[in-house]
C-alpha positions in Angstrom: 11.8 -4.1 11.4 9.5 -3.2 8.6 11.0 0.3 8.1 14.5 -1.3 7.9 13.5 -4.1 5.5 11.6 -1.8 3.1 14.4 0.8 3.0 17.0 -2.0 2.5 15.1 -3.7 -0.4 13.6 -0.7 -2.1 15.7 2.4 -1.2 15.7 3.5 -4.7 11.9 3.7 -4.8 10.7 4.3 -1.2 11.7 6.0 2.0 10.0 4.3 5.0 9.6 5.9 8.4 8.2 4.3 11.5 6.8 5.6 14.7 4.5 4.8 17.5 2.7 6.2 20.4 5.1 4.7 23.0 8.5 4.4 21.4 10.9 2.1 23.1 14.6 1.1 22.6 15.4 -0.7 19.5 15.0 -4.4 20.4 18.1 -6.6 20.7 16.3 -9.4 19.0 15.4 -7.3 16.1 19.0 -6.1 15.7 20.2 -9.7 15.7 17.6 -11.1 13.2 18.0 -8.1 10.8 21.8 -8.5 11.0 21.4 -12.1 9.7 20.0 -10.7 6.4 22.7 -7.9 6.4 20.5 -5.0 7.7 22.1 -2.9 10.3 19.7 -1.1 12.6 22.2 -0.4 15.5 21.9 3.4 14.7 18.1 3.3 14.4 15.9 4.7 17.1 12.3 4.5 18.1 10.3 7.7 17.1 7.0 9.1 18.5 4.3 9.8 15.9 4.5 13.4 16.9 7.6 14.1 14.9 5.7 13.3 11.7 2.6 15.4 12.4 3.5 18.1 9.8 4.6 15.7 7.1 2.4 14.3 4.3 2.8 10.6 3.2 1.5 8.8 0.2 1.0 5.6 2.2 0.4 5.1 5.8 1.0 1.4 6.7 0.1 0.0 10.1 1.3 -3.3 11.4 -0.4 -3.5 14.7 -1.2 -6.9 16.1 -4.4 -6.1 17.8 -5.7 -3.8 15.0 -5.8 -0.8 17.4 -3.3 1.1 15.6 -2.9 4.8 16.2 -4.5 7.0 13.5 -2.2 9.1 11.5 -4.2 11.7 9.5 -1.5 12.8 7.0 -1.7 9.9 4.7 -3.2 9.7 1.1 -3.7 5.8 1.3 -4.0 3.6 4.3 -3.0 0.0 4.4 -3.2 -2.3 7.5 -1.7 -5.7 8.0 -1.7 -7.7 11.3 1.4 -9.4 12.5 2.1 -11.1 15.7 4.2 -8.9 17.9 7.3 -10.9 18.9 8.1 -8.5 21.8 5.2 -9.9 23.6 6.8 -13.4 23.8 7.9 -14.3 27.3 9.6 -17.6 26.6 13.2 -18.5 26.8 15.8 -16.6 24.6 15.7 -19.2 21.9 11.9 -19.0 21.5 12.0 -15.2 21.5 14.7 -15.1 19.0 12.7 -17.5 16.7 9.6 -15.3 17.1 11.5 -12.3 15.9 13.0 -14.3 13.0 9.5 -15.5 12.0 8.2 -12.0 12.2 11.1 -10.6 10.1 10.4 -13.3 7.5 6.7 -12.6 7.3 7.2 -8.9 7.1 9.8 -9.2 4.4 7.6 -11.5 2.4 4.6 -9.2 2.8 6.6 -6.1 1.7 7.8 -7.9 -1.4 4.3 -9.1 -2.2 2.8 -5.7 -1.9 5.4 -4.0 -4.0 5.9 -6.7 -6.7 2.0 -6.9 -7.1 1.7 -3.1 -7.4 -0.4 -2.7 -4.3 1.9 0.4 -3.5 
């Protein structure tokens, strides 16, 4: 969600890419909650970090819940922020959807804060 939100809000200034050690399908709840704010991720796909191994990045931002994020060595500056992982919620559909919506809102607010306050 962070990649899509940052690219949507600041596409003229940044290009965000996301990846992980164990990519999965794009989550149906993430698709729905981003669609609520006019961001379409239906063509997005999860990427393994290996595809970025020969690229250099000014910022490497990790958003892992448990703080055990994979290390990516090709960054100039590293920033970490912990967010609850909504995909770990096992309640009913409404609770899962609300967890994704809350995560979306927290991530969006954080992205705006770090950019507007010149952190990145």
